[in-house]
C-alpha positions in Angstrom: 143.7 -8.5 127.9 146.4 -11.1 127.7 146.2 -13.9 125.2 146.2 -17.5 126.4 148.8 -19.9 125.1 146.0 -22.6 124.5 145.0 -23.4 120.9 141.7 -21.9 119.9 141.0 -24.9 117.5 141.8 -27.5 120.1 139.6 -25.8 122.7 136.8 -25.7 120.0 137.2 -29.3 119.1 137.2 -30.5 122.7 134.2 -28.3 123.4 132.2 -29.7 120.6 133.0 -33.4 121.1 133.9 -33.8 124.6 132.2 -30.8 126.3 133.5 -30.4 129.9 137.0 -31.7 129.1 137.8 -28.4 127.2 137.6 -26.6 130.6 140.2 -29.0 132.0 142.4 -28.3 128.9 142.3 -24.6 129.6 143.2 -25.2 133.3 139.8 -24.3 134.7 139.2 -26.9 137.4 136.1 -25.2 138.8 134.4 -24.9 135.4 135.3 -28.5 134.6 133.8 -30.0 137.8 130.6 -27.9 137.4 130.1 -29.2 133.9 131.2 -32.8 134.8 128.6 -33.1 137.6 125.7 -31.2 136.0 126.0 -32.9 132.5 127.3 -29.6 131.2 124.6 -27.6 132.9 121.9 -29.5 131.0 123.8 -28.5 127.8 123.2 -24.8 128.4 126.8 -24.3 129.5 128.0 -26.2 126.5 126.1 -23.9 124.1 127.3 -20.8 126.1 130.9 -22.1 125.8 130.6 -22.3 122.0 129.1 -18.8 121.7 132.0 -17.4 123.8 134.6 -19.2 121.6 133.1 -17.8 118.5 132.7 -14.3 120.0 136.2 -14.3 121.4 135.2 -13.9 125.0 136.3 -17.5 126.2 138.9 -17.3 128.9 141.2 -19.8 130.4 141.7 -20.6 134.1 144.0 -17.7 134.6 141.5 -15.2 133.0 143.4 -14.9 129.7 141.5 -14.9 126.3 141.6 -18.0 124.1 141.4 -16.5 120.8 141.9 -17.4 117.0 144.8 -14.9 116.6 
């Protein structure tokens, strides 16, 4: 799978401290709006995003992996 040009560390920090705004950073407007209007899915989606980031399965709006390397 293709690697995203977005920074993994920036995505991680945005996810931890600003929640849904990380989705806007990686150009995922649909994911951003869902999280914005549901308070990050009652925080369940926030935890899922963190797990995906650490597992290396987090994708940006174009389906590219946001990874450490």
